[in-house]
C-alpha positions as CSV (number, residue, x, y, z in Angstrom):
1,X,18.8,-32.7,-19.1
2,X,19.4,-33.6,-16.0
3,X,20.5,-30.4,-13.5
4,X,23.5,-30.6,-12.2
5,X,23.8,-29.2,-8.7
6,X,27.3,-28.2,-6.7
7,X,28.8,-28.4,-3.4
8,X,28.5,-25.2,-2.8
9,X,25.0,-24.5,-4.0
10,X,24.0,-27.5,-2.2
11,X,22.5,-25.9,1.0
12,X,20.7,-23.5,-1.6
13,X,19.0,-26.1,-3.5
14,X,18.1,-28.3,-0.2
15,X,16.3,-25.0,1.2
16,X,14.5,-24.1,-1.9
17,X,13.4,-28.1,-2.9
18,X,12.4,-28.6,0.8
19,X,10.6,-24.9,0.2
20,X,8.8,-26.2,-2.7
21,X,7.6,-28.7,-1.5
22,X,6.3,-28.0,2.0
23,X,4.2,-25.2,-0.3
24,X,2.7,-27.6,-2.2
25,X,-0.7,-29.2,-0.6
26,X,-0.6,-33.0,0.9
27,X,-1.9,-35.5,-1.1
28,X,-5.4,-36.4,0.9
29,X,-8.1,-38.8,0.3
30,X,-10.9,-37.2,0.8
31,X,-11.5,-35.6,-2.9
32,X,-14.4,-38.1,-3.9
33,X,-13.1,-39.5,-7.7
34,X,-9.3,-38.5,-7.0
35,X,-6.8,-41.9,-7.5
36,X,-6.2,-41.5,-3.8
37,X,-10.1,-41.6,-3.0
38,X,-10.0,-44.4,-5.4
39,X,-7.3,-46.2,-3.2
40,X,-8.9,-46.4,-0.3
41,X,-12.2,-47.3,-1.6
42,X,-11.9,-49.6,-4.0
43,X,-8.3,-50.8,-4.1
44,X,-8.2,-52.3,-0.4
45,X,-11.5,-53.3,-0.1
46,X,-10.7,-56.3,-2.9
47,X,-7.5,-56.5,-1.8
48,X,-8.9,-58.1,1.5
49,X,-11.2,-59.5,-0.4
50,X,-8.2,-61.3,-2.4
51,X,-6.4,-62.3,0.7
52,X,-9.1,-63.9,2.3
53,X,-9.4,-66.2,-0.5
54,X,-6.2,-66.9,-0.9
55,X,-5.7,-68.5,2.4
56,X,-7.9,-71.1,4.9
57,X,-7.4,-68.8,7.8
58,X,-9.1,-69.3,10.3
59,X,-12.3,-67.4,12.6
60,X,-9.5,-65.2,14.3
61,X,-8.0,-63.7,11.2
62,X,-11.6,-63.3,9.1
63,X,-13.0,-61.8,12.2
64,X,-9.6,-59.4,12.1
65,X,-9.9,-59.0,8.2
66,X,-13.8,-57.7,8.1
67,X,-12.9,-55.5,11.3
68,X,-10.6,-53.9,8.9
69,X,-12.7,-53.3,6.3
70,X,-15.3,-51.8,8.3
71,X,-12.9,-49.1,9.8
72,X,-11.1,-48.1,6.6
73,X,-13.9,-48.2,4.9
74,X,-16.7,-46.6,7.7
75,X,-14.7,-45.6,10.8
76,X,-12.0,-43.9,12.0
77,X,-7.9,-44.5,12.0
78,X,-7.1,-47.2,15.6
79,X,-3.8,-47.2,16.6
80,X,-2.4,-51.0,16.3
81,X,-2.7,-53.1,19.4
82,X,0.2,-53.1,22.3
83,X,0.8,-56.3,21.4
84,X,2.3,-55.6,18.3
85,X,5.7,-55.4,18.2
86,X,6.2,-52.4,16.5
87,X,3.1,-50.3,17.9
88,X,5.1,-47.5,19.7
89,X,6.9,-46.7,16.5
90,X,3.4,-46.6,14.9
91,X,2.1,-44.4,17.7
92,X,4.7,-41.8,17.1
93,X,4.1,-41.7,13.6
94,X,0.4,-41.8,13.7
95,X,0.1,-39.4,16.4
96,X,-2.6,-36.4,14.8
97,X,-4.1,-39.2,12.8
98,X,-5.9,-41.9,14.9
99,X,-9.6,-41.2,15.3
100,X,-9.9,-39.6,12.6
101,X,-11.3,-40.9,9.1
102,X,-9.2,-42.6,6.9
103,X,-9.8,-40.4,4.1
104,X,-8.9,-37.6,5.8
105,X,-5.0,-38.6,6.8
106,X,-1.9,-37.8,4.6
107,X,-2.2,-40.8,1.1
108,X,1.1,-41.8,1.9
109,X,0.5,-42.5,5.6
110,X,-2.8,-43.8,5.4
111,X,-2.1,-46.6,2.4
112,X,1.4,-47.2,4.3
113,X,-0.8,-47.9,7.7
114,X,-3.2,-50.2,5.6
115,X,-0.4,-52.9,4.7
116,X,0.5,-53.0,7.9
117,X,-3.1,-53.3,9.9
118,X,-3.4,-56.0,6.8
119,X,0.0,-58.2,8.6
120,X,-1.9,-57.7,12.2
121,X,-5.1,-59.0,10.9
122,X,-4.0,-62.3,9.2
123,X,-1.3,-62.5,12.3
124,X,1.6,-62.1,10.4
125,X,3.8,-60.9,13.6
126,X,1.8,-63.2,16.0
127,X,2.7,-66.1,17.8
128,X,0.9,-68.8,16.1
129,X,0.6,-70.7,13.3
130,X,0.2,-68.1,10.5
131,X,3.3,-66.0,11.9
132,X,5.4,-65.2,8.9
133,X,3.4,-66.5,6.1
134,X,3.6,-64.0,3.4
135,X,-0.7,-62.9,2.7
136,X,0.6,-62.0,-0.7
137,X,2.8,-64.9,-1.7
138,X,0.5,-66.5,-3.9
139,X,0.0,-63.4,-6.1
140,X,3.4,-63.2,-6.2
141,X,4.2,-67.1,-6.9
142,X,1.4,-67.2,-10.3
143,X,2.8,-64.1,-12.0
144,X,6.2,-65.6,-11.4
145,X,5.6,-68.7,-12.4
146,X,3.2,-67.1,-15.9
147,X,3.4,-67.3,-19.5
148,X,4.8,-63.5,-19.3
149,X,7.7,-63.8,-17.6
150,X,8.2,-67.0,-19.3
151,X,8.0,-65.2,-22.9
152,X,10.3,-62.5,-21.2
153,X,13.1,-64.4,-20.1
154,X,12.6,-66.3,-23.7
155,X,13.4,-62.9,-25.5
156,X,16.6,-61.9,-23.9
157,X,18.4,-64.9,-26.6
158,X,17.6,-62.5,-28.9
159,X,19.5,-59.5,-26.6
160,X,22.9,-62.2,-25.9
161,X,24.3,-60.8,-29.2
162,X,23.4,-57.1,-29.1
163,X,26.1,-54.7,-28.9
164,X,27.0,-53.3,-25.5
165,X,25.1,-49.8,-26.0
166,X,22.2,-51.5,-27.1
167,X,21.7,-54.0,-24.8
168,X,22.3,-51.3,-21.7
169,X,19.7,-50.0,-23.0
170,X,17.3,-52.2,-23.5
171,X,17.7,-53.9,-19.7
172,X,17.6,-50.1,-18.4
173,X,14.1,-50.0,-20.0
174,X,13.2,-53.3,-19.3
175,X,13.5,-52.4,-15.8
176,X,11.4,-49.3,-15.9
177,X,9.0,-50.6,-17.7
178,X,9.0,-53.9,-15.5
179,X,7.4,-51.2,-12.4
180,X,4.3,-51.7,-14.6
181,X,3.8,-55.6,-13.6
182,X,2.4,-53.9,-10.0
183,X,0.2,-56.6,-8.6
184,X,-1.5,-53.7,-6.4
185,X,-2.4,-51.7,-8.9
186,X,-4.4,-54.2,-10.7
187,X,-6.1,-55.8,-7.0
188,X,-9.2,-53.3,-7.9
189,X,-9.1,-54.0,-11.6
190,X,-7.0,-51.4,-13.1
191,X,-4.0,-52.5,-15.5
192,X,-2.2,-51.0,-18.2
193,X,-1.4,-54.1,-19.9
194,X,-3.4,-53.2,-23.2
195,X,-2.0,-49.8,-23.5
196,X,1.3,-50.5,-24.5
197,X,1.1,-48.3,-27.3
198,X,1.0,-45.5,-25.4
199,X,3.5,-45.5,-22.9
200,X,5.4,-43.0,-22.8
201,X,9.3,-41.5,-21.5
202,X,7.8,-38.0,-19.8
203,X,11.7,-37.7,-19.2
204,X,14.7,-39.2,-20.0
205,X,18.3,-38.8,-18.2
206,X,19.2,-41.8,-19.2
207,X,22.6,-40.6,-20.7
208,X,23.6,-38.7,-17.0
209,X,22.5,-42.3,-15.6
210,X,25.5,-43.8,-18.0
211,X,27.8,-41.1,-17.8
212,X,27.7,-41.9,-13.7
213,X,28.5,-45.2,-14.6
214,X,31.3,-45.3,-17.1
215,X,32.6,-49.0,-17.8
216,X,36.1,-49.6,-15.6
217,X,34.9,-48.0,-13.2
218,X,35.4,-49.1,-9.6
219,X,31.5,-48.1,-8.7
220,X,29.5,-49.6,-5.7
221,X,25.6,-49.5,-7.3
222,X,22.4,-49.5,-4.8
223,X,19.3,-50.8,-6.1
224,X,16.3,-50.3,-3.6
225,X,13.7,-52.6,-5.0
226,X,10.2,-51.7,-5.7
227,X,7.7,-54.8,-6.8
228,X,8.6,-58.8,-6.9
229,X,8.1,-61.0,-9.8
230,X,8.0,-59.6,-13.7
231,X,9.6,-56.5,-12.3
232,X,12.1,-57.8,-10.1
233,X,13.7,-60.0,-12.6
234,X,14.4,-57.5,-15.3
235,X,16.0,-55.6,-11.7
236,X,18.3,-58.8,-11.9
237,X,19.3,-58.6,-15.5
238,X,19.7,-55.4,-15.3
239,X,22.6,-55.6,-11.8
240,X,23.8,-58.8,-13.8
241,X,24.5,-56.2,-17.0
242,X,26.2,-53.7,-14.8
243,X,28.6,-56.2,-13.5
244,X,29.4,-58.1,-16.4
245,X,30.2,-55.2,-18.1
246,X,32.0,-53.5,-15.4
247,X,29.7,-50.6,-14.9
248,X,29.6,-51.6,-11.5
249,X,32.6,-54.0,-9.2
250,X,29.4,-54.3,-6.3
251,X,25.7,-53.5,-6.6
252,X,23.2,-53.6,-3.3
253,X,20.0,-54.7,-3.9
254,X,17.9,-53.5,-1.2
255,X,14.5,-55.1,-0.4
256,X,11.9,-54.8,2.2
257,X,12.2,-56.5,5.6
258,X,8.1,-57.5,5.8
259,X,5.0,-58.1,3.5
260,X,4.3,-54.5,1.6
261,X,2.3,-53.2,-0.8
262,X,1.2,-56.7,-2.1
263,X,4.0,-57.2,-4.7
264,X,6.7,-55.5,-3.2
265,X,10.4,-57.3,-3.0
266,X,11.7,-58.9,0.1
267,X,14.8,-61.5,0.4
268,X,12.2,-64.9,-0.7
269,X,11.4,-63.0,-3.1
270,X,15.1,-62.5,-4.7
271,X,15.4,-66.3,-4.1
272,X,12.3,-67.3,-5.7
273,X,13.7,-65.0,-9.2
274,X,17.4,-66.1,-8.9
275,X,16.0,-69.7,-9.2
276,X,13.1,-69.1,-11.7
277,X,16.5,-67.7,-13.9
278,X,19.5,-70.1,-13.4
279,X,15.8,-73.0,-14.1
280,X,15.6,-71.3,-17.3
281,X,17.1,-72.2,-20.8
282,X,19.3,-70.2,-22.8
283,X,20.6,-66.6,-21.6
284,X,18.2,-66.2,-18.6
285,X,19.9,-69.4,-17.4
286,X,23.3,-67.8,-18.4
287,X,22.4,-64.5,-16.5
288,X,20.9,-66.5,-13.6
289,X,24.1,-69.0,-12.6
290,X,26.5,-65.2,-12.8
291,X,24.2,-63.8,-10.2
292,X,24.3,-66.7,-8.0
293,X,27.7,-66.7,-8.3
294,X,27.9,-62.7,-7.3
295,X,26.3,-63.4,-4.7
296,X,28.0,-66.3,-3.2
297,X,31.4,-64.0,-3.9
298,X,29.3,-60.5,-2.4
299,X,29.7,-58.9,-6.0
300,X,26.0,-58.4,-5.3
301,X,24.8,-58.3,-1.8
302,X,20.5,-58.1,-0.6
303,X,19.6,-56.1,2.7
304,X,17.0,-54.3,4.3
305,X,15.8,-52.3,7.0
306,X,12.5,-51.0,8.5
307,X,12.2,-47.4,7.2
308,X,11.5,-48.8,3.9
309,X,8.0,-50.1,5.2
310,X,8.0,-46.4,7.4
311,X,5.4,-44.3,6.2
312,X,8.1,-41.7,5.9
313,X,9.9,-39.4,3.0
314,X,13.3,-40.8,2.3
315,X,14.2,-36.4,3.5
316,X,13.3,-38.7,6.9
317,X,15.9,-41.2,6.5
318,X,17.6,-42.6,9.9
319,X,21.4,-42.0,9.9
320,X,23.2,-45.4,8.7
321,X,21.0,-45.2,5.7
322,X,22.2,-42.0,4.9
323,X,25.6,-43.0,5.8
324,X,24.8,-46.3,3.4
325,X,23.5,-44.0,0.1
326,X,26.6,-41.3,0.5
327,X,28.5,-44.3,0.2
328,X,28.0,-45.1,-2.9
329,X,28.0,-44.8,-6.4
330,X,24.4,-44.4,-7.5
331,X,21.9,-45.3,-6.0
332,X,18.5,-46.1,-8.2
333,X,15.3,-45.6,-6.8
334,X,12.7,-48.3,-8.6
335,X,9.0,-47.8,-8.6
336,X,6.0,-45.1,-7.5
337,X,6.3,-46.0,-3.5
338,X,9.6,-45.3,-3.9
339,X,9.1,-42.1,-5.8
340,X,6.7,-40.5,-3.4
341,X,9.1,-40.5,-0.9
342,X,11.7,-39.2,-2.7
343,X,10.0,-36.3,-3.8
344,X,7.6,-35.6,-1.0
345,X,4.1,-37.3,-1.3
346,X,2.3,-33.7,-2.5
347,X,0.5,-32.0,-5.4
348,X,3.9,-30.8,-6.7
349,X,3.8,-28.2,-9.5
350,X,4.6,-31.0,-12.1
351,X,7.7,-28.0,-13.4
352,X,9.3,-28.0,-10.2
353,X,12.9,-29.0,-10.2
354,X,13.3,-32.3,-9.8
355,X,17.5,-32.0,-8.7
356,X,16.4,-29.4,-6.1
357,X,13.6,-31.8,-4.5
358,X,16.0,-34.4,-4.0
359,X,19.5,-31.8,-2.9
360,X,18.9,-33.4,0.1
361,X,19.7,-37.1,-0.6
362,X,23.3,-38.1,0.7
363,X,24.5,-38.7,-2.9
364,X,23.7,-39.1,-6.3
365,X,20.4,-40.7,-7.1
366,X,18.4,-42.1,-9.9
367,X,14.4,-42.2,-10.1
368,X,13.0,-45.1,-12.3
369,X,9.0,-45.1,-12.4
370,X,6.4,-45.7,-14.1
371,X,3.8,-43.3,-13.6
372,X,1.1,-44.7,-11.0
373,X,0.0,-42.1,-8.6
374,X,-0.7,-37.9,-9.0
375,X,3.0,-36.9,-7.7
376,X,5.3,-35.8,-10.4
377,X,8.3,-33.4,-10.6
378,X,11.0,-32.2,-13.2
379,X,9.0,-31.8,-16.1
380,X,9.4,-29.6,-18.8
381,X,6.4,-26.8,-19.2
382,X,6.1,-28.1,-23.6
383,X,5.7,-31.6,-22.5
384,X,3.3,-30.8,-19.4
385,X,1.6,-28.9,-21.7
386,X,1.2,-31.5,-24.3
387,X,0.6,-34.1,-21.8
388,X,-2.6,-32.2,-20.3
389,X,-3.8,-31.5,-23.8
390,X,-4.4,-35.6,-24.7
391,X,-6.7,-35.6,-22.1
392,X,-5.3,-39.2,-21.0
393,X,-5.1,-40.4,-17.4
394,X,-0.9,-40.2,-17.4
395,X,-0.1,-39.1,-14.4
396,X,-1.8,-42.6,-12.9
397,X,-2.6,-45.1,-15.6
398,X,1.2,-46.7,-15.6
399,X,1.0,-46.4,-19.4
400,X,3.7,-43.1,-18.7
401,X,7.4,-43.5,-16.9
402,X,10.2,-41.0,-16.7
403,X,14.4,-42.0,-15.9
404,X,15.3,-38.7,-13.8
405,X,19.1,-38.6,-12.4
406,X,19.8,-35.7,-9.8
407,X,24.0,-35.9,-10.3
């Protein structure tokens, strides 16, 4: 069950959570065969090739992509070019990492910096013709127009007349398992699509989530999105349910300010998903129409912040974002990267208290995440023992998931 922290014990919990996180080793990528090593050694090179093939880039982009591939595979970390708009921020964030192997930098930092360097290589922030062109857009669009999305939208018709509680559970789980649709996860050939039968929740605080959002309450919910397409559509459908059944009167959807981690959602992706919904027949189209009107009326607001593309834990969030999350009834963080930033990208003891690790967060917080990295906390010892005995790669395969809540 969810661990509840009173105001009186919050400072103690923050200190305890910080101590537990600090005692755990930071995840690096220098252990050959580890998950983090595989991301840098296999996923990133594959992604560079996919981006190269997806656009008719010119010589400058091809040379820059070649240089990034060579540097990240065989060289040392180089700083952003001085003309890049956020050069100063990354110079500060990368202090101590430049001049070292990419594999010796903290995994969270190295992975984030790779995507920033990829944008620089293709001229996303430049003044040329490729300015503002999302290098991952073809992958997002192909998924959004695929048959899998079509089937999922048709399935909504069967839920239209279901009891509210049954519908709520189904839509919450659809949003949770939609996190499996991670295009970056598939870049190196990894895909859990054929392993649905082994899927399992390793922690389930869904009852606590609904307790925080009783029907009829004047709640404001913040949803920090992860992936576009097949994850964002169920997120939007869940948002519609929260509004339609009066679990919330306002929802703030936080997205990335620019392309990040292949399939991460931006405002353009929200618009694309809404159009996909409104164009669909049946229940999906009705949901899309309601959401379109909700945005116009201010019941759904899309926001973004540069922090969402920073290689930093949520504990270091800026004050304006802290105030934003402090002012809502519940913040729902979607996906693996948000989870890593929430509890710390470290080799934590899996039974470390989730409540204590997140005690610093300025308000109630829920994590909805399929497991696609080594980080995990808040498990019961018996659950952990069963998972370890299974022999499966349950931490990283995307076949297991969690719903964790700290009130």
